[in-house]
N, C-alpha and C positions, 0 to 999 in steps of 0.2 A: 393481607398485607395492604396495607394503602398507595399505594399508587400513584395514584391519580393525583391525591393528596395533594400530594410533593409534587407538582409537575413544575410549577413553578421554581423549582432549587435544581430539578431537570432538566430542565430543560436553562437555565442562567448556566449552567455547569456548563452544558453540550456550547450556547453559543459562546461560551470564553474559549473553549479548546476548538470550536472553527478561526476567531476570534484568532487567535495567534498563532495557529496554524496557515492561516491563507500571509499573517503577517509574517511567517518566519518563511514564506515561498515568495512572496514579494520582494521583503527586504535583503535576506540572505542565496535565495533561487534553487531549486536543485542543479547539483553539479550532476552535469552532462555527460555521462562514458561514449565510448569511440561507437557504440551503437551508434547516437543519434548526431553528434560530434563529424566522426571518419577517423581516422588515426589507429595507430596500431598498440596493445596493449600488451606487455610481456612479465609475468610475474616468475620471478626466479629466487630459491633457494642456495646462501652463499653459504663461507662461512658464520659462525654467531662468531668472530672477532672480526668480521666486518657492521662498517658504522650506515648510518644513512647520509653523514655527512662524505666519509667515502664513497660509498658506489654516487653521492651524486656529483661527486670533486669531476671522476671519475670520467661518468658520462658527458661532462663540459670542457675539462679539457680533453680527451684520448678519444672519444667516438665524437666530437666535436659538433655538439648539438646547444641549444640553447632552449627551446621549444618542449622542453619536457616536463616531468613531474614526477617522483616515488615517494612515497607513500611506506611505512615498515608495515607488515600482516603480522596482527602478534599468534595470530594461534597458528598459526604454520611455520610458523618462524621464517616466514618468504619478504619478497619484495615486490612490489607491485609498482612497474616502470613505465609511464602514460607516454606516445611519444608518437612525433608527426607519422604521417603512412611511410608508412614499412615493407620492402615488396621481400620479396625468399631471398635475393642476391643480398639487401642488406643484414636480416635479419641474420643469416650465415656469419660475414662479416663483423657485427657487432656479436654475434655468439666466443667467432676466435679472440675478434682482441679482448673482451671480456675474461677469457680462459684466460691469456699469456698477463692481460695488468693486475686479476686480479685471484685467479687462481679456478680452479676445477667449480661447479654449479650447476646445480640440475633445474631443468626449465619446467617450471609448473603448470605453464600456460602461454601462449602464444597466438593471438588476434589480431589481426589489420583488418577493414572497410575503408570505401573510398567515401571520402564527404562525400559525392550523389548521394550513396544508398544510405547513408547516416539520416542524411534529411529527409529522403522518399518514409525513413522508418522511424523517424518522430511524428510528419505529419499521420502516417496512418494509425500511430500508436492514438495520436491525439484524437482520430476520428472513430475509430475505437474505443473510446471511451466513452464519450460522446454521446453514439448510435447507442450499447447497451443501452444506457441510462435509458432512452427517448422511448426506444423499444420495449425495456421492463415497463417503463409507466404507460403507454396507449396497453398495454395487459393489464394490467391493471387495472383502467379504466372498463375496457370489454371484459374482462372476468367478471367484475361485481358491477355491472350495469344495471341488474335488475334490483340492485339495493335503493332505492335518490330517498327515504328518506331516517332518518334527519339529515345527511351528510348524503352529497353525489359522489358518484362514482369516479366521476373526475375528479372528485378532493379526496378520494382516496391512490387515484395516481397520482397524484400531487406533492402525496405527503408522501409514498414512498420512494419518489423522487427527493427532496429535503434527506427524505435518511439516507439514503444511499450516497449524495452527496458526504453526509456528514462521513457517513464511514472512509470516507473514499476519500477527503481532504485531510485529515486526524494522521492518518502514516506519510501522505505526501509531507506532510507539513514536518516531523519527523525522519525521514529525511534526508528535508531539507535542510535543516543545523547534524545529524549526522557527518551531511557531504562539505559544512561549513566547518565543523570542530572536525571532523576523522578523516573528510579526505574522501568516503563513502560515495560510487558514482555513481547515477540513475540510468538503466538500460532497459532491454528491454522483462530484464527479467521483473521488475517496477511494475509495467505493465503489465504484465501476465498474473504479480502477485494481488495488483488493486482490482482484476480481472476479475479471480479468484473470491477475494473479500465482497465482493460485488453479491456475487453469484453468492454464498453462504449466508450473504445480511440477507436479501430480501429472500430468498425463503423463509427465517426464522419472523422477517416481518411481518409477513403477508398469509404465517401462524396466525399470531395476531388480530393482522385485518379480520382473518377469515373470520375467526371463533366469533368476531363483535357480528361479524354478518350474522352469521349462522344464530347467535342470540338476535337480533334483529330482525329472520324471518320469523322466529318464531311465538313472534308477537310479544315480547317485552319494551315494544318500542313506546308507550308509552309508560314507561319506568326513567327516571331520572336517568340521563343517557350518559350522565362522571362514571354512576354507580354501575352501568351495564357493561363500562370501556372495561375499570376498573377489574371487574371479576372476570368479563373477559380474560384479559393477561392473568387473574389467578389462575385460569383454572390451565395456559398455557407455562405457568411461568417451570413446574418442576421437571416438561419438555425441552424449554430452551433451553436451561441450565445443564441439562441432562446433555444434549446435544450436541450443544458447545461445548463441556469438559471432554467430553470425547476427542475433539477435534484439539482444543487445546495442550491435554495431554498427550498427543501425538507428536505436536511442535515443537513443544519442550525437549521433548527424548531430541527432537529434529534439530534442535538448536543447540544443543549442545551436548552432540556426542555423536552430530552428522559432520559433514565433511563443510569445513572451512568457507571455501566457498560458495554453501548456498546458506550461510547462513545471514545476513540481512534479507534476504527473501525471505527465510522460513518467518523473519523476525519481524517485518512490513506482513503478513501471515496472521500472525500470532496477535496481533496487537490490532489492524481489523476484524480480527477476531472476539477479540474480548469489545472494543467499543462497538460492534454493529449489533450482540447480543444485549447490550447497558441501552443501544438505539431501541432497536426492537423490543427489549420490554417498557422501557423510561421515556422515551423520545417520542416515538410513532403514532403511541396510542396514548402522552397527554399533547402532540398535534389535531389530535383529533376532536379531544374535545375542544380545548378551546379553540379553535377552528369554525367548532360546531357550534360555541355560547357567540361566539362572535356574529 
């Protein structure tokens, strides 16, 4: 397969996806969950006849709240109610009023986090993301230090960093769109999902770059570098696809058959895995050739 010969197509497609994702995050923003902002999350299952409008009217009138949101969760037939910070006494009071006003219900989840804790979690999540990327880039620079021609070890590190950013920002852009149109909130689960994506993606990227390094060490550096990289990608192509498919099949099973509470967590990893496999094969290798020619 002549992957390197189509590098302009792959890099253009990736560039458009990254720009679209950055624009989505910039203009729509990530809908932050209570993990980051503080507050309470109450997931309840009511009678099938109860609508979102009825529940909103009840909360506004009977619970006397103004700062809240209600989102219907179609997969479980429940409602996710976002409330201000709520202690256990208020929680019991709201439950009693709901039972009297609307009827019996099933409580699927209740979480309450203070605003200070949420702020600290948000800061630590950002630092975790930045430090993981930098640590991986520094490790690649160290691991590839004995290969200096025609691409320096630090260039391998920068290319890995760019591809990991590419693999992380596209699922984040998707979450921004889902948050805007479906009310999906970004919490700690999203941070964990992105770190999983980065871990899997860097593993796949290193396989491609390491095969290029091995071919260079075998004395093939005198040949055309683009052809050498293309041969390296083809030598690892089947392994990358097969490894990714095993994870993708498992994630598809979890998404369609697993618990609804994990569906968007699984979706982020699924999209990230597909994008990461694509970037390892098509983007990292293309960047290596483009940078070497420049």
